[in-house]
C-alpha angles and dihedrals in degrees: 000000000000094000091051091047091049092048095050099037102036116012101044095045090047091049093048094046090052095052112112096236111162123226095228141030091254089056091068089065092053095057116115126230089258091053091051090048089053090052096051097082092046095050091042090056093045092046092047092050090049092050093049090049091049092050091049096052106031114112116260113241118241130203095213109052100177118349119113093335091167092063118085090221130015111228126167124186120199124188109234092224090061095057099082122200097323134004130181120208123202118246100172097064091228099101118118088210095050128200085032120067119248097176096264089132089077092067091039092053093046093050098044105027089241123141103212120145137173130285105245119201117192131186110241114223 
């Protein structure tokens, strides 16, 4: 425990007290190259800790935002005789008529930069 105590009570406070942190915004412009080089490890550590915290707490994206959320798995079965001449199925999960496409992928693609479109099934003559 002595090395940890020494690190937290002596080494870290000494390191932080020796950092060339200016008292004003204008002071940042007066720092020398050596001062900036001394600040690189500190800002790397602070930035890395911030990034790790962000990654740990950011919401996870989902494909299906609202359709049958109570079901453990969404499965739809369509009889091929009921399809007619041509049927478009949604693949973006944004359709109000899911599993059929209603064109909602256009807004989805525009908002996210995605390029998803429907699955179109046509009867061959």
